[in-house]
N, C-alpha and C positions, 0 to 999 in steps of 0.2 A: 898324871901330873899332880904334884902336890900343890895345894892351895897356899897362898902366901897370907899370913896373918900379921898385920901391923899393930903395934901398940896404939891405943886410942889417940894420944897426941899426934903421932905420926900419921895415922889414918885421917884425922881431922885436917891436918895440914895438906895431905895429898888431895883430899876432896876439895879443899879450898883452891888449890892450884889448878885443878881441872875446871873449876867454876861451879862446883856442886854446893849449893847453899843448904838444901834440905835433902837428906838421904832417902826420904820417902817419896820424893817427886823429882826424878832424874830424867831430863829429856834425852832423846835418842843420841844426839851428838856427844853429850857428856857421859852417857852410858857406855858408848864405844870407847871413849877416852879412859874411863874407869877400868873397863875390861883390859884394855891394852897396857895401860901404865901401872895400875895397882895389882891386877891379877895376872899379868903377863900372858894374856890370851889375845893375840893380835886380832882386832875386830874393827871394821869400818862401819860408820853409821848406815851406809847402804846395805851392808850385810844384815844388820838388825832389821832393816825394812823388808828385805827379802825373806828372812826367817819368819817374820810376822805373817807375810802372805802365804807361806808354806806351812803354817801352824807348827813351827818348831822354834828353837831358840829359847831365850829366857822369858819368864812370865812378864806380863805388862798390864797396865791399866790404861784405859782410854777415857778421857774426859772431853766430851765434845769431839773435836777433830784432833786433839792433842794426845800424844802417847807418852806415858811415863813409866819408869822402872823404879825399883827400890834396890838398895845395896844388898839386902837379904836375897832377893830374887836373882840378882846378878851373881852373887857369891855362890848360890845354889847351882846355877847353871854352869859357872866356870869350873866347879869341882868335877863335872862329868866330861869336860872337853879334853880331848887328847891332842896335844900340840906336838906335831912331828917336825923335826928339824932335818932339813935336807943338807947333807954334807957330800959335795961332789968328790972329795978325796977318798971316800969310802966305796967308790964304784969299782 
């Protein structure tokens, strides 16, 4: 899957709409929204939680009990994700 690269003004607006204020400290819910809406990698917050427990998924940092991602780490992980589209008409 090819990674989507938005121009800086469009990326800034997309981050603002998701609720991301600082691209260096993105909470789990907004990280899932970023992956789904900006990178076109459908991801639920619960999936990111499971990935952390299984030691897979995007890199993250933990400050106390709070978990944060960065846009760079999410972009890096999204590049390696293979999104498969199911098309029942091709059966």
